[in-house]
PANUDREN-593029 format. One record per residue (C-alpha): residue in three letters; chain; x, y, z. Coordinates in steps of 0.25 Angstrom, whole numbers. Example, Ala and Ser with C-alpha at 12.3 -4.5 7.8 and 13.67 -1.06 7.14 Angstrom:
# residues 2
<pt res="Ala" chain="A" px="49" py="-18" pz="31"/>
<pt res="Ser" chain="A" px="55" py="-4" pz="29"/>
# end
This chain:
# residues 304
<pt res="Met" chain="A" px="0" py="0" pz="0"/>
<pt res="Lys" chain="A" px="5" py="14" pz="-3"/>
<pt res="Arg" chain="A" px="8" py="23" pz="8"/>
<pt res="Ser" chain="A" px="-2" py="33" pz="4"/>
<pt res="Asp" chain="A" px="-13" py="22" pz="3"/>
<pt res="Phe" chain="A" px="-9" py="17" pz="17"/>
<pt res="Ile" chain="A" px="-11" py="31" pz="23"/>
<pt res="Lys" chain="A" px="-24" py="33" pz="16"/>
<pt res="Thr" chain="A" px="-29" py="19" pz="21"/>
<pt res="Leu" chain="A" px="-24" py="22" pz="35"/>
<pt res="Ser" chain="A" px="-31" py="35" pz="36"/>
<pt res="Leu" chain="A" px="-44" py="29" pz="32"/>
<pt res="Val" chain="A" px="-42" py="17" pz="42"/>
<pt res="Ser" chain="A" px="-40" py="27" pz="53"/>
<pt res="Leu" chain="A" px="-54" py="33" pz="50"/>
<pt res="Ser" chain="A" px="-61" py="19" pz="50"/>
<pt res="Pro" chain="A" px="-68" py="22" pz="63"/>
<pt res="Leu" chain="A" px="-74" py="34" pz="57"/>
<pt res="Ile" chain="A" px="-79" py="27" pz="45"/>
<pt res="Pro" chain="A" px="-94" py="24" pz="45"/>
<pt res="Asn" chain="A" px="-99" py="10" pz="45"/>
<pt res="Gly" chain="A" px="-99" py="3" pz="31"/>
<pt res="Met" chain="A" px="-89" py="13" pz="25"/>
<pt res="Thr" chain="A" px="-76" py="7" pz="21"/>
<pt res="Leu" chain="A" px="-63" py="14" pz="20"/>
<pt res="Asn" chain="A" px="-64" py="14" pz="5"/>
<pt res="Asp" chain="A" px="-77" py="21" pz="6"/>
<pt res="Leu" chain="A" px="-70" py="32" pz="15"/>
<pt res="Asn" chain="A" px="-59" py="33" pz="5"/>
<pt res="Gln" chain="A" px="-69" py="35" pz="-7"/>
<pt res="Ile" chain="A" px="-76" py="46" pz="2"/>
<pt res="Thr" chain="A" px="-62" py="53" pz="4"/>
<pt res="Gln" chain="A" px="-59" py="53" pz="-10"/>
<pt res="Ala" chain="A" px="-72" py="58" pz="-14"/>
<pt res="Tyr" chain="A" px="-70" py="70" pz="-4"/>
<pt res="Lys" chain="A" px="-56" py="73" pz="-10"/>
<pt res="Lys" chain="A" px="-63" py="74" pz="-24"/>
<pt res="Gln" chain="A" px="-74" py="83" pz="-19"/>
<pt res="Ser" chain="A" px="-64" py="92" pz="-11"/>
<pt res="Lys" chain="A" px="-55" py="95" pz="-24"/>
<pt res="Lys" chain="A" px="-56" py="108" pz="-31"/>
<pt res="Met" chain="A" px="-61" py="105" pz="-45"/>
<pt res="Pro" chain="A" px="-52" py="107" pz="-57"/>
<pt res="Val" chain="A" px="-55" py="117" pz="-68"/>
<pt res="Leu" chain="A" px="-54" py="113" pz="-83"/>
<pt res="Phe" chain="A" px="-52" py="121" pz="-96"/>
<pt res="Thr" chain="A" px="-54" py="112" pz="-107"/>
<pt res="Ser" chain="A" px="-56" py="112" pz="-122"/>
<pt res="His" chain="A" px="-68" py="105" pz="-127"/>
<pt res="Gly" chain="A" px="-62" py="101" pz="-140"/>
<pt res="Asn" chain="A" px="-70" py="104" pz="-153"/>
<pt res="Pro" chain="A" px="-82" py="97" pz="-158"/>
<pt res="Met" chain="A" px="-74" py="89" pz="-168"/>
<pt res="Asp" chain="A" px="-68" py="81" pz="-157"/>
<pt res="Ile" chain="A" px="-81" py="78" pz="-150"/>
<pt res="Pro" chain="A" px="-83" py="64" pz="-156"/>
<pt res="Leu" chain="A" px="-69" py="59" pz="-153"/>
<pt res="Ser" chain="A" px="-66" py="49" pz="-143"/>
<pt res="Arg" chain="A" px="-56" py="51" pz="-131"/>
<pt res="Asp" chain="A" px="-47" py="42" pz="-139"/>
<pt res="Glu" chain="A" px="-47" py="51" pz="-151"/>
<pt res="Arg" chain="A" px="-47" py="64" pz="-143"/>
<pt res="Pro" chain="A" px="-36" py="66" pz="-133"/>
<pt res="Phe" chain="A" px="-43" py="78" pz="-127"/>
<pt res="Trp" chain="A" px="-56" py="70" pz="-124"/>
<pt res="Gln" chain="A" px="-47" py="60" pz="-117"/>
<pt res="Arg" chain="A" px="-40" py="70" pz="-109"/>
<pt res="Leu" chain="A" px="-54" py="76" pz="-104"/>
<pt res="Tyr" chain="A" px="-58" py="62" pz="-101"/>
<pt res="Asn" chain="A" px="-46" py="59" pz="-92"/>
<pt res="Leu" chain="A" px="-47" py="73" pz="-85"/>
<pt res="Gly" chain="A" px="-62" py="70" pz="-82"/>
<pt res="Lys" chain="A" px="-58" py="56" pz="-75"/>
<pt res="Asp" chain="A" px="-48" py="64" pz="-67"/>
<pt res="Leu" chain="A" px="-58" py="74" pz="-63"/>
<pt res="Lys" chain="A" px="-68" py="64" pz="-59"/>
<pt res="Ser" chain="A" px="-58" py="56" pz="-51"/>
<pt res="Asn" chain="A" px="-52" py="68" pz="-43"/>
<pt res="Tyr" chain="A" px="-64" py="77" pz="-41"/>
<pt res="Glu" chain="A" px="-78" py="77" pz="-38"/>
<pt res="Val" chain="A" px="-84" py="84" pz="-51"/>
<pt res="Lys" chain="A" px="-97" py="89" pz="-47"/>
<pt res="Ala" chain="A" px="-100" py="96" pz="-60"/>
<pt res="Ala" chain="A" px="-93" py="103" pz="-72"/>
<pt res="Val" chain="A" px="-95" py="116" pz="-78"/>
<pt res="Val" chain="A" px="-90" py="119" pz="-92"/>
<pt res="Ile" chain="A" px="-88" py="133" pz="-97"/>
<pt res="Ser" chain="A" px="-89" py="130" pz="-112"/>
<pt res="Ala" chain="A" px="-85" py="138" pz="-123"/>
<pt res="His" chain="A" px="-98" py="134" pz="-130"/>
<pt res="Trp" chain="A" px="-108" py="141" pz="-121"/>
<pt res="Cys" chain="A" px="-107" py="156" pz="-122"/>
<pt res="Thr" chain="A" px="-117" py="165" pz="-117"/>
<pt res="Gly" chain="A" px="-115" py="179" pz="-120"/>
<pt res="Asn" chain="A" px="-114" py="188" pz="-108"/>
<pt res="Glu" chain="A" px="-118" py="179" pz="-97"/>
<pt res="Thr" chain="A" px="-113" py="166" pz="-91"/>
<pt res="Leu" chain="A" px="-123" py="154" pz="-89"/>
<pt res="Val" chain="A" px="-122" py="141" pz="-82"/>
<pt res="Asn" chain="A" px="-130" py="129" pz="-87"/>
<pt res="Ala" chain="A" px="-139" py="122" pz="-76"/>
<pt res="Ser" chain="A" px="-145" py="111" pz="-84"/>
<pt res="Pro" chain="A" px="-146" py="98" pz="-77"/>
<pt res="Ile" chain="A" px="-144" py="91" pz="-90"/>
<pt res="Gln" chain="A" px="-134" py="96" pz="-99"/>
<pt res="Lys" chain="A" px="-138" py="97" pz="-114"/>
<pt res="Gln" chain="A" px="-127" py="93" pz="-124"/>
<pt res="Ile" chain="A" px="-125" py="104" pz="-134"/>
<pt res="Phe" chain="A" px="-119" py="101" pz="-148"/>
<pt res="Asp" chain="A" px="-115" py="115" pz="-151"/>
<pt res="Tyr" chain="A" px="-107" py="111" pz="-163"/>
<pt res="Tyr" chain="A" px="-112" py="110" pz="-177"/>
<pt res="Gly" chain="A" px="-110" py="103" pz="-190"/>
<pt res="Phe" chain="A" px="-103" py="90" pz="-185"/>
<pt res="Pro" chain="A" px="-107" py="76" pz="-188"/>
<pt res="Lys" chain="A" px="-118" py="69" pz="-181"/>
<pt res="Glu" chain="A" px="-109" py="61" pz="-171"/>
<pt res="Tyr" chain="A" px="-105" py="74" pz="-165"/>
<pt res="Tyr" chain="A" px="-119" py="76" pz="-160"/>
<pt res="Glu" chain="A" px="-120" py="62" pz="-154"/>
<pt res="Ile" chain="A" px="-111" py="63" pz="-143"/>
<pt res="Phe" chain="A" px="-118" py="65" pz="-130"/>
<pt res="Tyr" chain="A" px="-114" py="70" pz="-116"/>
<pt res="Gln" chain="A" px="-126" py="69" pz="-106"/>
<pt res="Ala" chain="A" px="-121" py="78" pz="-95"/>
<pt res="Lys" chain="A" px="-129" py="83" pz="-83"/>
<pt res="Gly" chain="A" px="-128" py="97" pz="-78"/>
<pt res="Ser" chain="A" px="-127" py="103" pz="-64"/>
<pt res="Pro" chain="A" px="-138" py="114" pz="-61"/>
<pt res="Glu" chain="A" px="-133" py="115" pz="-47"/>
<pt res="Trp" chain="A" px="-119" py="119" pz="-51"/>
<pt res="Ala" chain="A" px="-123" py="128" pz="-62"/>
<pt res="Glu" chain="A" px="-132" py="135" pz="-52"/>
<pt res="Glu" chain="A" px="-120" py="136" pz="-42"/>
<pt res="Ile" chain="A" px="-112" py="143" pz="-53"/>
<pt res="Ser" chain="A" px="-123" py="153" pz="-55"/>
<pt res="Lys" chain="A" px="-123" py="155" pz="-39"/>
<pt res="Ile" chain="A" px="-108" py="157" pz="-39"/>
<pt res="Ile" chain="A" px="-109" py="167" pz="-51"/>
<pt res="Pro" chain="A" px="-123" py="173" pz="-52"/>
<pt res="Ser" chain="A" px="-120" py="179" pz="-65"/>
<pt res="Val" chain="A" px="-120" py="165" pz="-71"/>
<pt res="Lys" chain="A" px="-134" py="161" pz="-75"/>
<pt res="Ile" chain="A" px="-140" py="148" pz="-76"/>
<pt res="Thr" chain="A" px="-146" py="142" pz="-88"/>
<pt res="Lys" chain="A" px="-150" py="128" pz="-93"/>
<pt res="Glu" chain="A" px="-149" py="132" pz="-108"/>
<pt res="Trp" chain="A" px="-136" py="125" pz="-111"/>
<pt res="Gly" chain="A" px="-129" py="112" pz="-109"/>
<pt res="Leu" chain="A" px="-115" py="106" pz="-113"/>
<pt res="Asp" chain="A" px="-110" py="112" pz="-126"/>
<pt res="His" chain="A" px="-98" py="106" pz="-134"/>
<pt res="Gly" chain="A" px="-89" py="115" pz="-125"/>
<pt res="Ala" chain="A" px="-93" py="105" pz="-114"/>
<pt res="Trp" chain="A" px="-98" py="91" pz="-117"/>
<pt res="Pro" chain="A" px="-88" py="86" pz="-127"/>
<pt res="Met" chain="A" px="-77" py="89" pz="-116"/>
<pt res="Leu" chain="A" px="-86" py="84" pz="-104"/>
<pt res="Met" chain="A" px="-89" py="71" pz="-111"/>
<pt res="His" chain="A" px="-75" py="67" pz="-110"/>
<pt res="Leu" chain="A" px="-72" py="74" pz="-96"/>
<pt res="Phe" chain="A" px="-84" py="68" pz="-90"/>
<pt res="Pro" chain="A" px="-89" py="57" pz="-99"/>
<pt res="Asn" chain="A" px="-99" py="51" pz="-90"/>
<pt res="Ala" chain="A" px="-106" py="64" pz="-89"/>
<pt res="Asp" chain="A" px="-106" py="62" pz="-74"/>
<pt res="Val" chain="A" px="-102" py="77" pz="-70"/>
<pt res="Pro" chain="A" px="-113" py="87" pz="-71"/>
<pt res="Val" chain="A" px="-108" py="98" pz="-81"/>
<pt res="Phe" chain="A" px="-113" py="111" pz="-86"/>
<pt res="Glu" chain="A" px="-108" py="124" pz="-93"/>
<pt res="Leu" chain="A" px="-105" py="138" pz="-89"/>
<pt res="Ser" chain="A" px="-107" py="148" pz="-101"/>
<pt res="Ile" chain="A" px="-97" py="158" pz="-106"/>
<pt res="Ala" chain="A" px="-101" py="172" pz="-106"/>
<pt res="Tyr" chain="A" px="-96" py="175" pz="-120"/>
<pt res="Asn" chain="A" px="-95" py="190" pz="-119"/>
<pt res="Ala" chain="A" px="-89" py="190" pz="-105"/>
<pt res="Ser" chain="A" px="-74" py="194" pz="-103"/>
<pt res="Pro" chain="A" px="-63" py="183" pz="-101"/>
<pt res="Gln" chain="A" px="-62" py="189" pz="-87"/>
<pt res="Tyr" chain="A" px="-76" py="186" pz="-84"/>
<pt res="His" chain="A" px="-75" py="171" pz="-88"/>
<pt res="Phe" chain="A" px="-62" py="170" pz="-79"/>
<pt res="Glu" chain="A" px="-69" py="177" pz="-67"/>
<pt res="Leu" chain="A" px="-81" py="168" pz="-68"/>
<pt res="Gly" chain="A" px="-72" py="156" pz="-68"/>
<pt res="Lys" chain="A" px="-66" py="161" pz="-55"/>
<pt res="Gln" chain="A" px="-80" py="162" pz="-49"/>
<pt res="Leu" chain="A" px="-83" py="147" pz="-51"/>
<pt res="Lys" chain="A" px="-70" py="143" pz="-43"/>
<pt res="Ser" chain="A" px="-78" py="138" pz="-31"/>
<pt res="Leu" chain="A" px="-84" py="127" pz="-40"/>
<pt res="Arg" chain="A" px="-71" py="120" pz="-41"/>
<pt res="Asp" chain="A" px="-72" py="117" pz="-26"/>
<pt res="Arg" chain="A" px="-86" py="111" pz="-27"/>
<pt res="Gly" chain="A" px="-83" py="101" pz="-38"/>
<pt res="Val" chain="A" px="-86" py="108" pz="-51"/>
<pt res="Leu" chain="A" px="-77" py="107" pz="-63"/>
<pt res="Ile" chain="A" px="-77" py="119" pz="-72"/>
<pt res="Ile" chain="A" px="-72" py="117" pz="-86"/>
<pt res="Gly" chain="A" px="-69" py="128" pz="-96"/>
<pt res="Ser" chain="A" px="-71" py="122" pz="-110"/>
<pt res="Gly" chain="A" px="-66" py="130" pz="-122"/>
<pt res="Ser" chain="A" px="-53" py="131" pz="-129"/>
<pt res="Leu" chain="A" px="-41" py="141" pz="-127"/>
<pt res="Ile" chain="A" px="-39" py="142" pz="-142"/>
<pt res="His" chain="A" px="-52" py="142" pz="-150"/>
<pt res="Asn" chain="A" px="-54" py="150" pz="-163"/>
<pt res="Leu" chain="A" px="-65" py="143" pz="-171"/>
<pt res="Pro" chain="A" px="-64" py="151" pz="-183"/>
<pt res="Leu" chain="A" px="-49" py="149" pz="-185"/>
<pt res="Ala" chain="A" px="-51" py="134" pz="-182"/>
<pt res="Met" chain="A" px="-62" py="132" pz="-192"/>
<pt res="Gln" chain="A" px="-54" py="139" pz="-203"/>
<pt res="Lys" chain="A" px="-44" py="127" pz="-202"/>
<pt res="Leu" chain="A" px="-54" py="116" pz="-198"/>
<pt res="Arg" chain="A" px="-63" py="119" pz="-210"/>
<pt res="Thr" chain="A" px="-51" py="115" pz="-219"/>
<pt res="Gly" chain="A" px="-47" py="103" pz="-211"/>
<pt res="Asp" chain="A" px="-35" py="110" pz="-205"/>
<pt res="Lys" chain="A" px="-34" py="107" pz="-190"/>
<pt res="Asn" chain="A" px="-20" py="113" pz="-189"/>
<pt res="Ala" chain="A" px="-18" py="124" pz="-179"/>
<pt res="Tyr" chain="A" px="-15" py="138" pz="-184"/>
<pt res="Gly" chain="A" px="-2" py="139" pz="-176"/>
<pt res="Trp" chain="A" px="-5" py="150" pz="-166"/>
<pt res="Glu" chain="A" px="-14" py="140" pz="-157"/>
<pt res="Glu" chain="A" px="-2" py="134" pz="-150"/>
<pt res="Glu" chain="A" px="4" py="147" pz="-146"/>
<pt res="Tyr" chain="A" px="-8" py="152" pz="-140"/>
<pt res="Asp" chain="A" px="-11" py="139" pz="-133"/>
<pt res="Glu" chain="A" px="3" py="139" pz="-127"/>
<pt res="Trp" chain="A" px="1" py="153" pz="-122"/>
<pt res="Leu" chain="A" px="-12" py="149" pz="-116"/>
<pt res="Lys" chain="A" px="-5" py="137" pz="-109"/>
<pt res="Ser" chain="A" px="6" py="146" pz="-103"/>
<pt res="Gln" chain="A" px="-5" py="156" pz="-98"/>
<pt res="Leu" chain="A" px="-13" py="145" pz="-91"/>
<pt res="Glu" chain="A" px="-1" py="139" pz="-85"/>
<pt res="Ala" chain="A" px="4" py="153" pz="-80"/>
<pt res="Arg" chain="A" px="-10" py="156" pz="-75"/>
<pt res="Thr" chain="A" px="-10" py="169" pz="-82"/>
<pt res="Val" chain="A" px="-25" py="169" pz="-82"/>
<pt res="Gln" chain="A" px="-26" py="184" pz="-86"/>
<pt res="Asn" chain="A" px="-19" py="181" pz="-99"/>
<pt res="Ile" chain="A" px="-29" py="170" pz="-102"/>
<pt res="Ile" chain="A" px="-41" py="179" pz="-98"/>
<pt res="Asn" chain="A" px="-36" py="190" pz="-107"/>
<pt res="Tyr" chain="A" px="-33" py="180" pz="-118"/>
<pt res="Lys" chain="A" px="-38" py="189" pz="-129"/>
<pt res="Asp" chain="A" px="-26" py="199" pz="-127"/>
<pt res="Ser" chain="A" px="-16" py="191" pz="-119"/>
<pt res="His" chain="A" px="-11" py="183" pz="-131"/>
<pt res="Lys" chain="A" px="-10" py="187" pz="-146"/>
<pt res="Leu" chain="A" px="-18" py="174" pz="-150"/>
<pt res="Gly" chain="A" px="-29" py="175" pz="-139"/>
<pt res="Leu" chain="A" px="-40" py="181" pz="-148"/>
<pt res="Leu" chain="A" px="-36" py="171" pz="-160"/>
<pt res="Ala" chain="A" px="-36" py="159" pz="-150"/>
<pt res="Ala" chain="A" px="-50" py="163" pz="-144"/>
<pt res="Pro" chain="A" px="-57" py="173" pz="-153"/>
<pt res="Thr" chain="A" px="-70" py="170" pz="-145"/>
<pt res="Pro" chain="A" px="-70" py="168" pz="-130"/>
<pt res="Asp" chain="A" px="-79" py="156" pz="-129"/>
<pt res="His" chain="A" px="-68" py="145" pz="-129"/>
<pt res="Phe" chain="A" px="-57" py="153" pz="-122"/>
<pt res="Val" chain="A" px="-65" py="158" pz="-109"/>
<pt res="Pro" chain="A" px="-68" py="145" pz="-103"/>
<pt res="Val" chain="A" px="-53" py="144" pz="-99"/>
<pt res="Leu" chain="A" px="-55" py="157" pz="-91"/>
<pt res="Tyr" chain="A" px="-66" py="150" pz="-82"/>
<pt res="Ser" chain="A" px="-56" py="139" pz="-80"/>
<pt res="Leu" chain="A" px="-45" py="149" pz="-76"/>
<pt res="Gly" chain="A" px="-54" py="157" pz="-67"/>
<pt res="Leu" chain="A" px="-57" py="144" pz="-59"/>
<pt res="Met" chain="A" px="-42" py="142" pz="-57"/>
<pt res="Asp" chain="A" px="-35" py="142" pz="-44"/>
<pt res="Asn" chain="A" px="-21" py="146" pz="-41"/>
<pt res="Lys" chain="A" px="-18" py="131" pz="-37"/>
<pt res="Asp" chain="A" px="-24" py="125" pz="-49"/>
<pt res="Asn" chain="A" px="-15" py="116" pz="-57"/>
<pt res="Met" chain="A" px="-17" py="118" pz="-72"/>
<pt res="Glu" chain="A" px="-16" py="106" pz="-81"/>
<pt res="Phe" chain="A" px="-18" py="106" pz="-96"/>
<pt res="Phe" chain="A" px="-25" py="93" pz="-98"/>
<pt res="Tyr" chain="A" px="-25" py="95" pz="-113"/>
<pt res="Glu" chain="A" px="-16" py="103" pz="-122"/>
<pt res="Ala" chain="A" px="-14" py="96" pz="-135"/>
<pt res="Pro" chain="A" px="-8" py="104" pz="-147"/>
<pt res="Val" chain="A" px="-18" py="113" pz="-154"/>
<pt res="Ser" chain="A" px="-26" py="103" pz="-162"/>
<pt res="Leu" chain="A" px="-35" py="112" pz="-170"/>
<pt res="Pro" chain="A" px="-33" py="126" pz="-176"/>
<pt res="Ala" chain="A" px="-37" py="138" pz="-166"/>
<pt res="Phe" chain="A" px="-40" py="128" pz="-155"/>
<pt res="Ser" chain="A" px="-34" py="123" pz="-142"/>
<pt res="Glu" chain="A" px="-38" py="112" pz="-132"/>
<pt res="Arg" chain="A" px="-29" py="116" pz="-121"/>
<pt res="Ser" chain="A" px="-36" py="112" pz="-108"/>
<pt res="Phe" chain="A" px="-32" py="112" pz="-93"/>
<pt res="Ile" chain="A" px="-37" py="108" pz="-79"/>
<pt res="Leu" chain="A" px="-35" py="116" pz="-66"/>
<pt res="Ser" chain="A" px="-34" py="108" pz="-54"/>
# end
């Protein structure tokens, strides 16, 4: 027996007079482990959600899907995930921020012109009205709605992260016209949820220029333009250095900022993740493959 196992067993045996009748040491150990999971501060994710072309691919065919699957297993093993909130690039609501409180989450196929099989993949997730209402209590300006569900900024990623759909999930919208600082500050206001078992996921893309991407993809050219790697590496360096204000001011802090993110929808989810960050958090890039498509990045990280 390992010394650590011996000490663990000895400590449990010393408590044996206090163990209720019928409860075994194994039962007590399971309770102890469950308590440890509950007491841990929940990590924060920023993840790419991929692109619709990848949705039918299996985890064997798509390394990113496999990495999400492995990450989900780790999260379930080490934390009690009571619910997951996704800030999706594909739910934009003008000047206000909304939260979806539907008990059953409608799956939204918000992409068009794909073959039939792209619309025959289903993720039947449940929502969490209680946690959605709690967010509205924490930030009264966030209004409750039941008029949304899970769009393709959420469910394709979630179906690999939590393939059994056993974690309640719902979305928080992006106030499209709000400033980057607004999104960062709103993320900061949600920090208390990390202590209460709620996983918050920013889902977007640090580089996402759809018009430029389509210029090449329409001709079958999947090669990057050449500037993507430079900007991706700069963003990585800023994230590692925690120079958050440079990322908030992404439009001006680098010459490629507006080229990489001409619209805010895919970039601002990272600002929520950074707003939720604590000084003691470790940042791990759980996916940072070379740029695989023009004007696009899949760099993703976890804070824990």
